[in-house]
C-alpha positions, 0 to 999 in steps of 0.5 A: 846603362853599363857604359854609363856606370863605367863612365861615372865610376871611373870619373869618380863622381858617385864614389863614397868614402872609400874607408867606409861602407864595406870596402877597405883601402890598402896600399901595396908594400912601400906605399902609404895612404895620404890621410890628409889629402881628402878630396870629398869624392871618395878618392883615396890618394896613396904615395911612396912612404916617407923614407922608402927608396926601394920602390918607384915614386908613384901616385896611386888612387882608389875610388869605390862605387856605390852598393851593388855597383860591382860586376863580374869583371873576370867573366867580361874581359872582352866586353871591358876591352871593347868598352875602353877602346870606344869613345865613351870608354876613352872619355871615362879614362881621360883626365880632361874628359876628352877621348881623343887624348887617350890611347889604350896601350894594353888591356888584360885580365888578371884574376878577378881584375881587369888591367888597362895601360893607357897614355893620356896626353890631356892631363897634368899628371904623367901621361902613361898610367895603369888602371885596374877595375875589380869588384870588392864586396859588391862594389865596383872599385877603380885603382890607378897607378901612375908615375910622377911628372919627373919619374914615369913608371914604365911598363914593367914597373907600372904593371907590377905596381898595379898588380901589387895594389890589386893584391893588397886591396883583395887581401884587405877585403877578403870575407872572414868566415863567421865562427859558429857559436 
């Protein structure tokens, strides 16, 4: 059941409009949400802001799972690493759906997020990218950071960018304490 949940969420199929239903999407500094690029699948596209030159060109995406889809990501690092190394996990990560196209390069826990660096030879986008899986407000959230066809991110820039994306999302979704009346 958990494997199916990961595969479906990472494929973006049951995603809800990510700016509604309790999860706010926030871009890292220097990157802006493309409000005109609606996909209808709850996939939010983010790119480098116009005029910004001190950040690497990149394509970022965010998808949000349904209510109650969140899991304890921080406590399940080994299980997540094993899943994403499996055929089903690589299929979920693959742009083409073909697990043979995906090579898992790195998987590491970072606070409440699980980061994955991968190479996908089956898509049209830059072959190397980073993913982050985390839970925000009870929903499983998947973030992606990849370079452009002309400008790959590289390991350090990619890890820094996906980490900044996680920080921005966590900051935008912190529960504010209610004031006592």
